[in-house]
C-alpha positions as CSV (number, residue, x, y, z in Angstrom):
1,M,-62.5,-78.9,-71.9
2,A,-62.2,-75.6,-73.6
3,R,-59.1,-74.8,-75.5
4,K,-56.8,-72.2,-74.0
5,T,-56.0,-69.1,-76.0
6,N,-52.4,-68.0,-76.6
7,G,-53.0,-65.1,-74.1
8,K,-54.1,-67.5,-71.3
9,L,-51.2,-69.9,-72.0
10,W,-48.8,-67.0,-71.9
11,A,-50.2,-65.7,-68.6
12,E,-50.1,-69.2,-67.1
13,F,-46.5,-69.6,-68.2
14,V,-45.5,-66.2,-66.6
15,R,-47.3,-67.2,-63.3
16,N,-45.3,-70.4,-63.2
17,G,-42.1,-68.5,-63.3
18,G,-41.2,-69.3,-66.9
19,N,-42.0,-73.0,-66.7
20,A,-44.7,-74.8,-68.6
21,S,-47.5,-76.3,-66.5
22,K,-48.0,-80.0,-66.4
23,S,-51.4,-79.7,-67.9
24,S,-50.4,-77.6,-70.9
25,S,-47.5,-76.7,-73.0
26,A,-46.1,-73.1,-73.2
27,P,-47.0,-71.1,-76.4
28,Q,-44.5,-71.4,-79.2
29,R,-43.7,-67.7,-79.1
30,I,-42.2,-68.0,-75.6
31,D,-39.4,-70.2,-76.9
32,R,-38.2,-67.3,-79.0
33,R,-36.4,-65.7,-76.0
34,P,-37.7,-62.2,-76.4
35,A,-35.0,-59.6,-76.3
36,D,-34.7,-56.9,-73.6
37,G,-35.5,-53.3,-74.4
38,V,-38.0,-50.4,-74.3
39,I,-40.8,-50.3,-76.8
40,L,-43.2,-47.4,-77.6
41,G,-46.7,-48.6,-78.7
42,V,-49.0,-46.1,-80.4
43,D,-52.7,-46.4,-81.2
44,P,-53.3,-43.3,-83.4
45,S,-56.4,-41.2,-83.4
46,L,-56.9,-37.5,-84.1
47,R,-58.7,-36.8,-80.7
48,G,-57.6,-39.8,-78.6
49,T,-54.2,-41.2,-79.5
50,G,-53.1,-43.9,-77.0
51,I,-49.5,-44.4,-76.2
52,A,-47.7,-46.9,-74.0
53,V,-44.0,-47.5,-73.1
54,L,-43.1,-51.1,-72.2
55,E,-39.8,-52.3,-70.7
56,T,-39.0,-56.0,-71.5
57,K,-36.6,-58.0,-69.5
58,G,-36.3,-61.8,-70.0
59,K,-39.8,-63.1,-70.2
60,V,-41.4,-60.1,-68.3
61,A,-43.0,-57.0,-69.8
62,T,-43.6,-54.0,-67.6
63,L,-45.7,-51.0,-68.3
64,L,-43.5,-47.9,-67.6
65,H,-46.0,-45.2,-68.8
66,S,-49.2,-44.9,-70.7
67,E,-51.6,-42.0,-71.5
68,V,-54.1,-40.8,-74.0
69,F,-53.7,-37.5,-75.9
70,R,-57.3,-36.1,-75.7
71,F,-58.3,-32.9,-77.5
72,P,-61.6,-31.1,-77.3
73,A,-63.8,-30.5,-80.3
74,S,-62.7,-26.8,-80.2
75,Y,-59.2,-27.9,-81.3
76,K,-58.8,-27.6,-85.0
77,T,-57.4,-30.5,-86.9
78,E,-54.0,-28.9,-87.4
79,G,-53.8,-28.1,-83.7
80,C,-54.3,-31.8,-82.8
81,I,-51.7,-32.9,-85.4
82,G,-49.1,-30.6,-83.9
83,E,-49.9,-31.5,-80.3
84,I,-49.7,-35.3,-81.1
85,S,-46.2,-34.8,-82.5
86,R,-45.1,-32.6,-79.5
87,R,-46.4,-35.0,-76.9
88,I,-44.8,-38.0,-78.5
89,D,-41.5,-36.1,-78.7
90,R,-41.7,-35.4,-74.9
91,V,-42.2,-39.1,-74.2
92,L,-39.2,-40.0,-76.4
93,Q,-37.2,-37.5,-74.4
94,D,-38.2,-39.1,-71.1
95,F,-37.7,-42.8,-72.0
96,P,-34.8,-44.6,-73.9
97,V,-37.0,-45.8,-76.8
98,K,-35.3,-47.1,-79.9
99,I,-38.1,-49.3,-81.2
100,A,-41.8,-48.3,-81.8
101,A,-44.8,-50.2,-82.9
102,I,-47.8,-48.3,-84.4
103,E,-51.2,-49.6,-85.5
104,E,-51.6,-49.6,-89.3
105,A,-54.4,-47.6,-90.9
106,I,-57.6,-49.6,-91.2
107,Y,-60.0,-49.5,-94.1
108,V,-62.9,-47.1,-93.5
109,Q,-65.7,-46.1,-95.9
110,N,-65.7,-42.5,-94.8
111,Y,-62.9,-40.7,-96.6
112,R,-62.9,-37.9,-94.0
113,T,-62.3,-40.4,-91.2
114,A,-59.5,-41.9,-93.3
115,L,-57.9,-38.5,-93.8
116,T,-57.9,-37.6,-90.1
117,L,-56.6,-41.0,-89.1
118,G,-53.8,-40.7,-91.6
119,A,-53.0,-37.2,-90.3
120,A,-52.7,-38.5,-86.7
121,R,-50.5,-41.4,-87.8
122,G,-48.3,-39.1,-89.9
123,S,-47.9,-36.8,-86.9
124,A,-46.8,-39.6,-84.6
125,I,-44.5,-41.2,-87.2
126,A,-42.8,-37.9,-88.0
127,A,-42.0,-37.3,-84.3
128,M,-40.5,-40.8,-84.0
129,V,-38.5,-40.5,-87.3
130,L,-37.0,-37.2,-86.1
131,R,-35.8,-39.0,-83.0
132,G,-34.3,-41.9,-84.9
133,V,-36.8,-44.4,-83.6
134,E,-37.3,-47.6,-85.7
135,I,-41.0,-47.9,-86.6
136,N,-42.9,-51.1,-87.1
137,E,-46.5,-51.2,-88.3
138,Y,-49.0,-53.9,-87.5
139,P,-52.7,-54.3,-88.6
140,P,-55.3,-54.5,-85.8
141,L,-56.1,-58.2,-86.5
142,R,-52.5,-59.2,-86.2
143,I,-52.2,-57.3,-82.9
144,K,-55.2,-59.1,-81.4
145,Q,-54.0,-62.4,-82.8
146,A,-50.6,-62.0,-81.2
147,V,-51.9,-61.0,-77.8
148,V,-55.2,-62.8,-77.4
149,G,-54.9,-65.5,-80.0
150,Y,-58.1,-64.3,-81.8
151,G,-58.1,-61.5,-84.4
152,R,-61.7,-60.5,-83.7
153,A,-61.4,-60.1,-79.9
154,S,-63.1,-57.1,-78.4
155,K,-61.1,-54.2,-76.9
156,E,-62.3,-55.3,-73.5
157,Q,-61.0,-58.9,-74.1
158,L,-57.7,-57.4,-75.2
159,R,-57.4,-55.4,-72.0
160,S,-58.3,-58.3,-69.8
161,T,-55.6,-60.4,-71.4
162,L,-53.0,-57.7,-71.0
163,I,-53.8,-57.4,-67.3
164,Q,-52.6,-61.0,-67.0
165,M,-49.6,-60.5,-69.3
166,V,-48.1,-57.1,-68.5
167,A,-46.9,-55.9,-65.0
168,G,-48.5,-52.6,-64.3
169,V,-51.6,-53.0,-66.5
170,T,-54.8,-52.8,-64.6
171,E,-58.5,-52.4,-65.4
172,K,-58.1,-48.7,-64.7
173,I,-56.3,-48.0,-68.0
174,S,-58.4,-46.8,-70.8
175,L,-59.1,-48.9,-73.9
176,D,-57.0,-46.5,-76.0
177,E,-54.0,-47.1,-73.6
178,S,-54.5,-50.9,-73.7
179,D,-54.6,-50.8,-77.5
180,A,-51.2,-49.1,-77.4
181,V,-49.9,-51.6,-74.9
182,A,-51.1,-54.4,-77.2
183,T,-49.4,-52.9,-80.2
184,A,-46.1,-52.8,-78.3
185,M,-46.7,-56.4,-77.1
186,C,-47.4,-57.5,-80.7
187,H,-43.9,-56.3,-81.7
188,W,-42.2,-57.9,-78.7
189,L,-44.0,-61.2,-79.1
190,T,-43.6,-61.5,-82.9
191,S,-40.2,-59.9,-83.6
192,Q,-36.9,-61.7,-83.1
193,R,-34.8,-58.6,-83.6
194,K,-32.5,-57.5,-80.8
195,L,-33.9,-54.5,-79.0
196,T,-31.2,-52.0,-77.9
197,V,-31.2,-49.4,-75.3
198,S,-28.6,-46.6,-75.3
């Protein structure tokens, strides 16, 4: 019999109304009693930043909003940077976010790619800092490990797991959006801090 991943165990636990099934035990992380709150997840990219707003209540996570900030090639780098900041600020005005999770910069061999990714991350972080949002950074491998139970999972596997775990997530959301959802979920599942909503 194949071993169940953490993501499948979590989904089974949620389907059973918060009770472990007779055939398997609930994942360890469920016993941490995740706190209620609203979390912004950010998957930064200069031309395709994914964002997701999650509301957590008890053992249930619900997707309130997600989108991708897409910019055409005609947009100059500085235009994209400014627009990322403006759009995140709008989201923070619309939702009572006090906690954010953003994907850490990954190692890339092309320095230009590293610079543009850093610029996109900096723009997103600046918008959150100016709104007084607490920022938490997670490497991609940790995000996948927390959600799927396997750090080398594909983006498609990540989205499939999130469909089972998060109310409102469907196969219609883009991979950039599901990456943002996963980043927020990583914080919720691994942090024991109390989330607060004003």
